[in-house]
C-alpha positions, 0 to 999 in steps of 0.5 A: 355224947353219942358215938356211932359203932363201927361194925367190923364183922360177924362171929362165925364159930368157936374154933377147937383152939378156944378162939372165936372166928369172926368174918370181917366185913370192913375190908381195908379196915381190919382190926389190929392185934390187941383191939377189943371187939364189943356187941351192940350194948358195948359189952366186951366180947373178946380181944383180936389176936390175929387177922387170917385168910385172904385179903379179899375175905379176911377173918379175925381170931379172937380170944373170948372174954365172956362165958356164954359163947353159944349165945354170941354165935352169929351176932354182929361185932364192933370196934371197942378200942385197944387193950394193952397188957402189962408187958405192952408198952408204947416203945414196943412194936410187933414186926411179923410176930416178933417184938423189937425193943426201941429203948437204948439198952435193947435197940434193934435186938430181939426180946 
């Protein structure tokens, strides 16, 4: 089965924080936090941390998952799915950067 890659943008540069900055081209279809980005060969490039900038020209801040960052500056990147950490569960949702629990013990409380 062949699937078409959905392009989301182009890697612009490496920020001082160590994150990749990706200029998003799919306006209105921005990647979500935790979503993986891949190259044309399907290799994992990084994980989206946040979408920044104006709505009309958004960028993504991405934690790199590769060593040779200089070789990927300028390449097109694509959606690669979502990677969950051990702390993330289907019962956790992010609301303005804060995590709210939705189980009986912690309903409506900050974690």
